[in-house]
BADRENMAR-985467 format. One record per atom (N, C-alpha, C): atom name; x, y, z; residue in three letters. Coordinates in steps of 0.001 Angstrom, whole numbers, plus 500000, padded with zeros to 6 digits. Atoms other than C-alpha are relative to their C-alpha. Layout:
N
R;CA;X;Y;Z;ALA
...
***
This chain:
96
R;N;500507;501002;501120;MET
R;CA;327533;138910;286331;MET
R;C;500716;499480;498856;MET
R;N;499138;500239;501492;LYS
R;CA;329088;137517;283071;LYS
R;C;499055;500428;498919;LYS
R;N;500778;499445;501272;THR
R;CA;328045;138759;279749;THR
R;C;499344;498788;499363;THR
R;N;500689;501445;500466;ASP
R;CA;327274;135125;279057;ASP
R;C;498893;499625;500252;ASP
R;N;500665;500596;499137;HIS
R;CA;324999;134849;281717;HIS
R;C;498627;499861;499450;HIS
R;N;501496;499819;501081;PRO
R;CA;321170;134229;280125;PRO
R;C;499203;501118;500518;PRO
R;N;500684;498706;499658;VAL
R;CA;319853;137120;282468;VAL
R;C;500414;501234;499148;VAL
R;N;499393;498491;500588;VAL
R;CA;322339;139533;280735;VAL
R;C;499533;499364;498533;VAL
R;N;500198;500223;501714;THR
R;CA;321830;137965;277087;THR
R;C;498872;499973;499540;THR
R;N;501523;500003;500375;GLU
R;CA;318192;137702;277457;GLU
R;C;499614;501526;500463;GLU
R;N;500643;498452;499923;ASN
R;CA;317863;141309;278568;ASN
R;C;500905;501114;499426;ASN
R;N;499208;498931;501067;LEU
R;CA;320394;143078;276485;LEU
R;C;499197;499846;498689;LEU
R;N;500482;500122;501307;ALA
R;CA;318806;141647;273529;ALA
R;C;498294;500794;500114;ALA
R;N;501533;499197;499512;GLU
R;CA;315334;143165;274916;GLU
R;C;500067;501603;500067;GLU
R;N;499493;498488;500122;LEU
R;CA;317114;146301;275533;LEU
R;C;500082;500542;498657;LEU
R;N;499600;499482;501040;VAL
R;CA;318605;146689;272338;VAL
R;C;498381;499854;499207;VAL
R;N;501114;500188;500649;GLN
R;CA;315158;145360;270713;GLN
R;C;499218;501461;499965;GLN
R;N;500659;498741;499670;CYS
R;CA;313384;148396;272674;CYS
R;C;500780;501450;499348;CYS
R;N;499562;498541;500406;LEU
R;CA;315971;151188;271915;LEU
R;C;499893;500161;497992;LEU
R;N;499832;499694;501459;ALA
R;CA;316080;150107;267851;ALA
R;C;498274;500347;499532;ALA
R;N;501334;500074;500459;LYS
R;CA;312038;150552;267839;LYS
R;C;499780;501562;500035;LYS
R;N;500666;498713;500395;THR
R;CA;312140;154211;268440;THR
R;C;501230;501156;499493;THR
R;N;499463;499446;500568;SER
R;CA;313706;157387;266810;SER
R;C;499800;501282;500965;SER
R;N;500350;498741;498952;ASP
R;CA;312774;160004;269929;ASP
R;C;501328;499898;500681;ASP
R;N;498846;499628;499204;GLN
R;CA;316205;161387;270838;GLN
R;C;499886;500176;501476;GLN
R;N;500183;499413;498554;GLU
R;CA;314705;162997;273979;GLU
R;C;499831;498671;501053;GLU
R;N;500247;501190;499476;LEU
R;CA;313484;159565;275258;LEU
R;C;501136;499261;500490;LEU
R;N;498989;500564;499647;LEU
R;CA;316362;157913;274658;LEU
R;C;501003;500508;501207;LEU
R;N;499203;499601;498873;GLU
R;CA;318390;160102;276591;GLU
R;C;499440;499846;501249;GLU
R;N;500778;499832;498567;ASP
R;CA;315935;160505;279591;ASP
R;C;500138;498440;500212;ASP
R;N;500076;501191;499744;PHE
R;CA;316032;156715;279493;PHE
R;C;501164;499820;500594;PHE
R;N;498450;500109;499756;PHE
R;CA;320114;156485;279606;PHE
R;C;500392;500788;501879;PHE
R;N;499720;499409;498678;TYR
R;CA;319747;159130;282777;TYR
R;C;499368;498982;500972;TYR
R;N;500800;500634;498940;CYS
R;CA;317205;157084;284289;CYS
R;C;500991;498613;500534;CYS
R;N;499145;501643;499646;LEU
R;CA;319094;153367;283983;LEU
R;C;501401;500414;500584;LEU
R;N;498873;500597;499582;LEU
R;CA;322685;154272;284437;LEU
R;C;500366;501089;501021;LEU
R;N;499772;499409;499268;THR
R;CA;324318;156210;286970;THR
R;C;500889;501292;499669;THR
R;N;499169;499057;500621;PRO
R;CA;326343;159523;286259;PRO
R;C;501433;499653;499818;PRO
R;N;498540;500844;500221;SER
R;CA;329632;157502;286548;SER
R;C;499845;499627;498476;SER
R;N;499940;500880;500975;GLU
R;CA;328293;155224;283901;GLU
R;C;499651;500629;498702;GLU
R;N;500534;499160;501307;ILE
R;CA;326886;157863;281763;ILE
R;C;500964;500747;499261;ILE
R;N;498622;499435;500655;ALA
R;CA;330599;159611;281693;ALA
R;C;500321;499008;499379;ALA
R;N;499109;501204;500518;ALA
R;CA;332271;156078;281093;ALA
R;C;499753;499986;498414;ALA
R;N;500517;500182;501649;ILE
R;CA;329903;155446;277753;ILE
R;C;500241;501392;499142;ILE
R;N;499606;498838;500706;ALA
R;CA;330204;159031;276593;ALA
R;C;501416;500315;499652;ALA
R;N;498195;500139;500446;THR
R;CA;334298;158926;276976;THR
R;C;500063;499038;499136;THR
R;N;499492;501107;500689;ARG
R;CA;334416;155698;275404;ARG
R;C;499020;500184;498302;ARG
R;N;499846;499227;501264;TRP
R;CA;332582;156856;272428;TRP
R;C;500525;501260;499268;TRP
R;N;499384;499168;500310;ALA
R;CA;334317;159883;272360;ALA
R;C;501425;499840;499641;ALA
R;N;498704;500751;500080;LEU
R;CA;337504;157598;272111;LEU
R;C;500027;499342;498603;LEU
R;N;500298;500766;501579;VAL
R;CA;335976;155977;268948;VAL
R;C;500142;500731;499120;VAL
R;N;500169;498702;501129;LYS
R;CA;335249;159005;267384;LYS
R;C;501448;500553;499731;LYS
R;N;498816;499773;499844;ALA
R;CA;338934;160190;268259;ALA
R;C;500939;499083;499090;ALA
R;N;499119;501260;500713;LEU
R;CA;340330;156715;266830;LEU
R;C;499723;500428;498262;LEU
R;N;499779;500047;501446;ASP
R;CA;338900;157170;263456;ASP
R;C;499887;501323;499520;ASP
R;N;498857;498708;500608;GLU
R;CA;339849;160990;263125;GLU
R;C;501410;499949;499902;GLU
R;N;498672;499973;499938;LYS
R;CA;343167;159589;263406;LYS
R;C;500596;500440;501098;LYS
R;N;499363;499162;499080;ILE
R;CA;343992;161285;266354;ILE
R;C;501259;499206;501030;ILE
R;N;499233;501190;499063;PRO
R;CA;347294;159652;268423;PRO
R;C;499550;499624;501073;PRO
R;N;500476;500409;498219;GLN
R;CA;346690;157507;271471;GLN
R;C;500394;500743;500748;GLN
R;N;499512;499589;498698;ARG
R;CA;348774;159280;273455;ARG
R;C;499305;501387;500122;ARG
R;N;501082;498741;499830;GLU
R;CA;346785;162606;272898;GLU
R;C;498857;499724;500073;GLU
R;N;501351;500593;499311;ILE
R;CA;343670;160732;273437;ILE
R;C;500104;499377;501238;ILE
R;N;499763;500614;498325;SER
R;CA;345040;159313;276365;SER
R;C;500192;501248;500949;SER
R;N;499390;499045;499294;LYS
R;CA;345925;162903;277640;LYS
R;C;498981;501046;500087;LYS
R;N;500821;498543;500213;THR
R;CA;342750;164879;276427;THR
R;C;498589;499212;500728;THR
R;N;501292;500519;499335;LEU
R;CA;340256;162064;277603;LEU
R;C;500133;499044;501354;LEU
R;N;499525;501368;498909;GLY
R;CA;342251;160262;280750;GLY
R;C;499906;498849;499565;GLY
R;N;500410;501334;499629;LEU
R;CA;341610;157159;279581;LEU
R;C;501689;499518;499729;LEU
R;N;498578;500664;499993;SER
R;CA;344690;154381;279709;SER
R;C;499838;499274;498482;SER
R;N;499229;500429;501555;LEU
R;CA;346711;153404;276342;LEU
R;C;499454;498739;499937;LEU
R;N;500779;501400;499803;CYS
R;CA;345058;149718;277309;CYS
R;C;498584;500481;499198;CYS
R;N;501167;500207;500127;LYS
R;CA;341623;150998;276941;LYS
R;C;500020;500563;498396;LYS
R;N;499878;499741;500911;ILE
R;CA;342649;152726;273828;ILE
R;C;500473;499440;498688;ILE
R;N;500297;500813;500935;THR
R;CA;344014;150208;271920;THR
R;C;499380;499082;500227;THR
R;N;500987;500751;500046;ARG
R;CA;341204;147763;272726;ARG
R;C;499105;500950;499057;ARG
R;N;500769;499490;500434;GLY
R;CA;339207;150406;271249;GLY
R;C;500355;499905;498104;GLY
R;N;499400;500132;501362;SER
R;CA;341548;150743;268069;SER
R;C;499888;498625;499466;SER
R;N;499892;501465;500271;ARG
R;CA;341818;146791;267501;ARG
R;C;498281;499724;499576;ARG
R;N;501401;500419;500790;GLU
R;CA;337660;146810;267490;GLU
R;C;499839;500789;498769;GLU
R;N;499381;499312;501474;LEU
R;CA;338017;149681;264922;LEU
R;C;500335;499545;498964;LEU
R;N;499318;500905;501048;LYS
R;CA;340197;147680;262856;LYS
R;C;499220;498856;499508;LYS
R;N;500851;501653;500631;LYS
R;CA;337711;144143;262646;LYS
R;C;499454;500439;499131;LYS
R;N;500745;499703;501323;PRO
R;CA;336297;143666;259342;PRO
R;C;498449;499933;500599;PRO
R;N;501513;499885;499420;ASN
R;CA;332387;144711;259784;ASN
R;C;500176;500630;501644;ASN
R;N;500191;499765;499025;SER
R;CA;333336;146463;262597;SER
R;C;498484;500906;500754;SER
R;N;501156;499263;498849;ALA
R;CA;330365;147674;265219;ALA
R;C;499821;501522;499868;ALA
R;N;499546;498558;500353;PHE
R;CA;332069;150880;265375;PHE
R;C;500136;500745;499056;PHE
R;N;499835;498975;500718;LYS
R;CA;332567;151925;262255;LYS
R;C;498376;499584;499559;LYS
R;N;501438;499654;500297;ARG
R;CA;328816;151187;261401;ARG
R;C;499327;500928;500951;ARG
R;N;500554;499220;499092;MET
R;CA;327853;153058;264169;MET
R;C;500375;501420;499633;MET
R;N;499460;498973;500194;LEU
R;CA;330048;155779;263248;LEU
R;C;499468;500750;498374;LEU
R;N;500996;499694;500960;GLU
R;CA;328256;155717;259707;GLU
R;C;498743;500725;500196;GLU
R;N;501642;499390;499553;LEU
R;CA;324763;156254;261388;LEU
R;C;500390;501776;500087;LEU
R;N;499806;499040;499411;LEU
R;CA;326599;159856;262404;LEU
R;C;499721;501112;498689;LEU
R;N;499630;499072;501076;ASN
R;CA;326718;161106;258617;ASN
R;C;498882;499771;499315;ASN
***
């Protein structure tokens, strides 16, 4: 299904709404482990590690070697991080 499909947009919005209502980290972690496959969990965690590494100005080739990601994925992440009002930047700010 494409990201602009009504089922996707409706359910993603509902999921985000639920996630935003809780600060229970244990519940969220349990939820993700129930919702996602082990490989999906690993992919999401690796993407987040990528965003953090880019923010720390680690060279892309080093990130590729460390995380096993293609330069295309790293370049995409870098572009997203550089966008004005980047969601990546705003989420990184929540870590502090």
